[in-house]
C-alpha positions in Angstrom: 0.0 0.0 0.0 1.3 3.5 -0.8 2.0 5.1 2.5 3.5 8.4 3.5 7.1 8.0 4.4 8.0 8.0 8.1 9.6 11.4 8.1 6.4 12.9 6.7 4.0 11.3 9.1 2.8 13.5 12.0 2.3 10.5 14.2 6.1 10.1 14.3 8.6 12.5 15.8 10.2 13.6 12.6 7.1 15.3 11.2 7.9 18.7 9.7 5.2 20.7 11.4 6.7 24.0 12.8 5.3 26.8 15.0 2.4 24.7 16.1 2.3 26.0 19.7 1.8 29.6 21.0 5.1 31.1 21.8 3.9 32.5 25.1 0.5 30.8 25.3 -1.4 29.2 28.1 -0.5 25.6 29.2 -4.0 24.4 28.3 -3.8 25.0 24.5 -5.7 22.1 22.8 -3.4 19.8 20.8 -4.2 17.3 18.0 -2.1 14.5 16.5 -2.5 13.2 13.0 -1.8 9.9 11.3 -1.9 10.2 7.5 -2.0 7.0 5.5 -2.4 6.3 1.8 -1.7 8.3 -1.3 -0.6 11.9 -1.8 -4.3 12.9 -2.3 -4.9 11.8 1.3 -1.9 13.7 2.5 -3.3 16.9 1.0 -6.6 16.2 2.9 -4.5 15.9 6.1 -2.8 19.2 5.4 -6.1 20.9 4.9 -7.5 19.5 8.1 -4.4 20.5 10.1 -4.4 24.0 8.6 -8.0 24.6 9.6 -7.3 23.3 13.1 -4.2 25.4 13.5 -6.2 28.5 12.5 -8.7 27.6 15.3 -6.0 27.7 17.9 -5.1 24.0 18.1 -1.4 23.0 18.4 -0.2 20.0 16.3 1.5 17.2 18.2 4.2 15.1 16.5 3.6 12.2 18.9 0.8 10.4 20.7 1.4 11.4 24.3 1.4 15.1 23.5 -2.0 15.1 21.8 -5.5 15.5 23.4 -6.9 13.5 20.5 -5.6 11.9 17.3 -7.1 12.0 13.8 -6.3 8.9 11.7 -6.7 9.6 7.9 -7.2 6.1 6.5 -6.7 4.3 3.2 -9.3 1.8 1.9 -8.2 1.1 -1.6 -7.1 -2.5 -1.1 -7.9 -5.1 1.6 -4.3 -4.9 2.7 -4.6 -1.1 3.0 -7.7 -1.6 5.1 -5.9 -3.9 7.4 -3.1 -1.4 7.8 -5.6 1.3 8.5 -7.2 -0.8 11.2 -3.8 -1.4 12.7 -3.0 2.3 12.8 -6.3 3.0 14.5 -5.6 0.3 17.0 -2.2 1.8 17.7 -3.6 5.3 18.2 -6.2 3.9 20.6 -3.6 2.1 22.6 -1.1 5.0 22.7 -3.6 7.9 23.1 -7.2 6.5 23.6 -9.1 9.4 21.9 -9.3 8.7 18.2 -11.3 10.3 15.3 -11.2 8.4 12.0 -11.5 9.9 8.5 -10.5 9.2 5.0 -11.4 6.5 2.4 -12.0 3.7 4.9 -14.4 6.1 6.7 -16.9 5.4 3.9 -17.4 2.1 5.7 -18.1 3.2 9.3 -19.5 -0.2 10.5 -16.3 -1.8 9.3 -14.2 0.5 11.5 -16.5 0.5 14.6 -16.9 -3.3 14.3 -13.1 -3.6 14.9 -12.6 -0.6 17.1 -15.9 0.4 18.9 -14.1 2.9 21.1 -13.3 5.4 18.3 -14.9 8.8 19.0 -16.2 9.4 15.4 -15.9 8.2 11.9 -16.2 10.5 8.8 -15.7 9.8 5.1 -13.1 11.1 2.6 -12.7 14.8 2.1 -15.4 15.6 4.7 -13.4 18.4 6.3 -16.3 20.0 8.2 -17.4 16.7 9.8 -13.8 16.1 10.9 -13.7 19.6 12.5 -17.0 19.0 14.2 -15.7 15.7 15.6 -12.6 17.4 16.9 -14.6 20.2 18.4 -16.7 17.7 20.3 -13.7 15.8 21.6 -11.4 18.7 22.3 -13.2 22.0 22.3 -11.3 24.9 20.6 -9.9 27.6 22.8 -8.5 30.2 20.3 -6.4 33.2 21.3 -7.3 36.0 18.8 -4.0 37.6 19.3 -1.7 34.7 18.3 -3.8 32.1 16.6 -3.7 33.3 13.0 -3.9 31.2 9.8 -0.4 30.6 8.6 0.2 32.2 5.2 1.3 28.9 3.7 -0.9 26.6 5.7 0.4 23.5 7.5 2.5 21.3 5.3 3.5 17.7 5.8 6.0 17.7 3.0 9.4 19.4 2.9 9.2 23.2 2.2 10.6 22.9 -1.3 7.9 20.7 -2.8 4.1 20.4 -2.4 1.2 18.4 -3.7 -1.4 20.4 -5.6 -4.8 18.6 -5.8 -6.8 19.8 -8.7 -10.0 17.6 -8.4 -11.8 15.0 -6.3 -13.5 11.8 -7.4 -13.5 9.8 -10.6 -16.0 9.0 -13.4 -14.4 5.7 -14.4 -15.8 2.3 -13.5 -12.8 0.1 -13.4 -13.8 -3.2 -12.0 -10.9 -3.6 -9.6 -11.4 -0.1 -8.1 -13.8 1.3 -5.5 -12.5 4.8 -5.4 -15.6 6.3 -7.2 -17.7 4.6 -4.5 -15.7 6.2 -1.7 -14.8 9.6 -3.2 -17.7 10.1 -5.6 -17.7 11.4 -9.2 -15.3 13.9 -10.7 -15.4 17.4 -9.2 -12.8 19.7 -10.6 -11.6 22.7 -8.7 -11.9 26.1 -10.4 -8.9 27.1 -12.5 -8.5 30.3 -10.6 -8.6 28.6 -7.2 -5.9 26.1 -8.2 -3.7 28.8 -9.7 -4.1 31.0 -6.6 -3.1 28.1 -4.3 -0.1 27.4 -6.6 1.0 31.0 -6.6 0.9 31.1 -2.8 2.9 27.9 -2.5 5.6 29.3 -4.9 5.7 32.6 -3.0 6.4 30.6 0.2 9.4 28.9 -1.2 8.0 25.8 -3.0 10.3 24.8 -5.9 8.2 21.9 -7.2 4.5 21.5 -7.6 3.2 17.9 -7.9 -0.2 18.0 -9.6 -2.4 15.2 -8.3 -6.0 13.9 -8.7 -7.7 10.6 -9.4 -7.7 11.4 -13.2 -5.6 14.5 -14.0 -6.2 14.5 -17.7 -10.0 14.6 -17.1 -9.6 17.9 -15.2 -12.4 20.3 -16.1 -14.4 17.8 -18.2 -17.2 18.0 -15.6 -17.6 21.8 -16.2 -20.4 23.3 -18.3 -19.6 24.2 -21.9 -19.3 27.9 -20.9 -16.8 27.2 -18.2 -14.8 25.1 -20.6 -14.7 27.8 -23.3 -11.2 28.5 -24.5 -8.3 27.1 -26.5 -7.3 23.6 -25.6 -8.4 21.2 -22.8 -8.7 22.6 -19.3 -5.8 20.5 -18.1 -3.6 22.0 -20.9 -4.6 25.6 -20.0 -3.9 24.9 -16.3 -0.5 23.2 -17.0 0.4 26.2 -19.2 -0.5 28.7 -16.4 1.3 26.7 -13.7 4.4 26.6 -15.9 4.6 30.4 -15.8 5.2 30.4 -12.0 8.8 29.5 -12.2 8.6 26.2 -10.3 9.0 22.6 -11.5 5.5 21.3 -12.4 5.1 17.5 -12.4 1.9 15.8 -13.6 0.7 12.6 -11.9 -2.2 10.1 -12.7 -2.6 11.2 -16.3 -4.8 8.8 -18.3 -3.5 8.4 -21.9 -6.4 10.1 -23.7 -5.7 11.6 -27.1 -5.7 15.1 -25.8 -2.7 14.4 -23.6 -0.7 15.1 -26.8 -1.5 18.8 -26.1 0.7 18.6 -22.9 3.8 17.3 -24.6 4.8 20.6 -26.4 4.7 22.3 -23.0 7.2 19.8 -21.8 9.4 20.3 -24.8 9.3 24.0 -24.2 10.3 23.7 -20.5 7.1 24.9 -19.0 6.2 21.6 -17.5 8.6 18.8 -16.4 9.0 16.2 -19.2 7.4 13.6 -17.0 4.1 11.7 -17.3 2.8 9.3 -14.6 0.3 7.2 -16.6 -1.6 4.2 -15.0 -1.6 1.8 -17.9 -2.3 -1.2 -15.6 -1.9 -3.7 -18.4 -1.2 -4.0 -22.1 -3.4 -6.9 -23.4 -6.7 -5.7 -24.9 -8.7 -8.6 -23.4 -7.3 -8.0 -19.9 -8.0 -4.3 -20.2 -11.6 -5.0 -21.2 -12.1 -7.3 -18.2 -10.7 -4.4 -16.1 -13.1 -2.0 -17.8 -10.3 0.4 -18.3 -11.2 3.8 -20.0 -8.3 3.6 -22.4 -7.4 0.6 -24.5 -3.9 -0.6 -25.6 -4.3 -0.7 -29.4 -2.8 2.8 -29.9 -0.8 3.2 -26.7 2.5 2.4 -28.3 1.8 4.8 -31.2 1.0 7.5 -28.7 4.2 6.8 -26.7 6.2 7.1 -29.9 4.5 10.3 -30.8 5.2 11.8 -27.4 8.8 10.9 -27.6 9.0 12.4 -31.1 7.8 15.7 -29.7 9.8 15.6 -26.5 12.7 13.1 -26.7 13.6 13.7 -23.0 10.2 12.7 -21.7 10.1 10.3 -18.7 7.2 7.8 -18.6 6.3 6.1 -15.4 3.4 3.7 -14.9 1.9 1.0 -12.6 0.7 -2.4 -13.7 -1.4 -5.2 -12.2 -0.4 -8.8 -12.7 -2.5 -11.8 -11.9 -5.8 -10.1 -12.7 -8.7 -12.6 -12.9 -8.7 -14.4 -16.2 -5.1 -13.3 -17.0 -3.6 -16.2 -19.1 0.1 -16.9 -19.6 -0.3 -15.6 -23.1 -1.8 -12.3 -21.9 1.0 -11.9 -19.4 3.7 -12.6 -22.0 2.0 -10.0 -24.2 2.6 -7.5 -21.4 6.2 -8.5 -21.2 6.6 -8.1 -24.9 4.8 -4.7 -24.7 7.3 -3.6 -22.0 10.2 -4.5 -24.4 8.7 -2.2 -27.0 7.4 0.6 -24.7 10.7 0.9 -22.7 9.1 2.8 -19.9 11.5 4.7 -17.6 9.9 4.1 -14.2 7.6 1.2 -13.4 5.7 -0.2 -10.4 3.7 -3.4 -10.2 1.1 -4.9 -7.9 -0.3 -8.4 -7.6 -4.0 -8.4 -8.0 -6.0 -8.7 -4.8 -9.7 -8.6 -4.1 -11.2 -5.5 -2.6 -14.5 -5.7 -0.8 -17.1 -4.1 -3.1 -15.1 -4.3 -6.3 -16.8 -5.9 -9.3 -13.7 -7.8 -10.2 -14.2 -10.1 -7.2 -17.0 -11.9 -9.1 -15.0 -12.5 -12.3 -14.1 -16.1 -13.1 -10.7 -17.7 -13.3 -8.9 -16.1 -10.4 -5.1 -16.6 -10.7 -3.5 -18.7 -8.0 -1.2 -16.9 -5.5 1.9 -18.7 -6.6 1.3 -17.8 -10.2 0.8 -14.2 -9.3 4.1 -14.2 -7.4 5.9 -15.8 -10.3 4.5 -13.2 -12.8 5.4 -10.3 -10.5 8.9 -11.6 -10.2 9.3 -11.9 -14.0 7.7 -8.5 -14.6 10.0 -6.7 -12.1 13.0 -8.5 -13.5 12.1 -7.1 -16.9 11.4 -3.6 -15.5 14.6 -3.6 -13.6 16.7 -4.4 -16.7 15.1 -1.6 -18.6 15.7 0.8 -15.8 19.3 -0.2 -15.4 20.0 0.3 -19.2 18.2 3.6 -19.3 20.1 5.0 -16.3 23.5 3.7 -17.6 22.9 5.8 -20.7 22.8 8.9 -18.5 26.4 8.5 -17.3 28.5 11.4 -18.6 25.4 13.7 -19.0 24.7 16.8 -17.1 21.3 17.0 -15.4 19.5 19.4 -13.1 18.6 18.0 -9.7 16.6 19.3 -6.7 18.2 18.6 -3.3 15.8 16.7 -0.9 18.1 16.0 2.0 21.7 16.3 3.2 22.8 13.9 5.9 25.3 14.4 8.7 28.1 12.9 6.5 27.4 15.6 3.8 25.8 13.1 1.4 23.1 14.9 -0.6 20.0 12.9 -1.7 18.6 14.6 -4.8 16.1 14.0 -7.6 16.3 14.7 -11.3 13.4 15.9 -13.4 12.7 12.2 -14.1 12.1 11.4 -10.4 9.1 12.1 -8.3 9.5 12.0 -4.5 9.1 8.7 -2.7 8.2 6.7 -5.7 11.1 7.0 -8.2 14.9 6.9 -7.8 17.4 9.3 -6.5 20.7 10.9 -7.5 23.3 11.0 -4.7 26.2 13.5 -4.4 28.8 12.3 -1.8 31.3 15.1 -2.0 31.5 18.8 -2.5 28.1 19.5 -0.9 29.3 22.0 1.7 27.5 24.9 -0.1 24.3 23.1 -0.8 21.0 23.5 1.0 17.8 21.5 0.9 15.6 22.8 -1.9 18.5 24.0 -4.1 18.4 23.1 -7.8 21.9 22.5 -9.2 23.5 21.0 -12.3 25.2 17.6 -11.7 27.3 15.4 -14.0 26.3 11.8 -13.7 29.3 9.5 -13.1 27.7 6.3 -11.9 24.4 4.4 -12.4 22.7 1.5 -10.6 19.4 -0.3 -11.2 17.2 2.6 -10.0 19.6 5.3 -8.7 22.3 7.6 -10.0 25.5 9.2 -8.5 27.1 12.4 -9.6 29.2 15.4 -8.9 28.3 19.1 -8.9 29.1 20.8 -12.2 31.4 23.8 -11.5 
């Protein structure tokens, strides 16, 4: 299950939440802890909840003992994610005792209360007002009008130099293996001006990289009226173009391969948007995709990839796949491996199929045995690793721009190239000459060594 890394989780002591207590306040300031599980979209929800609470006078605790109550933002995408969410709720109850549950798993309140009847309240995904009401009931607010002011940049759970920018909620697709539309509803796109205003504030406050996220980024704005969609190009293209004018790196995630995605590629070639597309292909065989009820089929995907690379040769393509989907034959899986040979994707993740309560795929015939799923996952990842290793080896000797994410006590800098999203892709390491570097810097580096997923280099002087 995708999970926020330990140093970004407020339930652990390394959370980057600063100025959460009144500098000279009373000792009885109400304090809230937060456990944020799941994808970056859930992380944005957690940031919004904490920002609202901070503006109402609550302090944010980085640990359980210091909190008057704990909010657990859950994930419910897979059964394994549900189990981890229940474990996190149980841990919060054991360590603190006063727990409010929200997030995707909150769409199934009986499931949560059946396992943990002592939780104070359960709310669904992106139900901010209900979460605040539950916090108010558990720990009444006690704001000081002289010091409790809304921080200009809000409360961020990511490092200061990058931030997730959520542009819509929900999804209109009906993929058989997915229950996200049931939990988060249909597509609702945020207004263009609201997204741009948030992005401007983030950049003004020092953000160097904007990670654009949603359930279906390329569908942004397709739920608007004809009048609201008036203008040249698709709404996502107009938004990407405007974001690209702000001077920060702009990285696009969860982009379905619709034909109009082609409009985005020239923006990448021109340097307005990072030459990076995160596209959830999920599989390559047409029959498998039909059983998945995927919105985009594979017949022209390779042609589109070739077209994108023709427009922007430096484009990085990342994707995720599912192996062992019900009915997947050995021939269909081999088709996927052959497709990978031709597509040569830069960054690849893979999951073994598992049932999710409420998903239509559960009822499909011919479920694949666990040992076969494991074997196919091993073979797929071996293929993906070989492609990654070859592509990274070709970068040796090249000069690339990197953003510095961390510098450890030994002076080793962990960085990312334009081809790497935080937490899910590789890194570039600089192990000498980092004395003048700071986290958030963007510098030019000459690549001198490559591994299976990571690079090493030296600062170009």
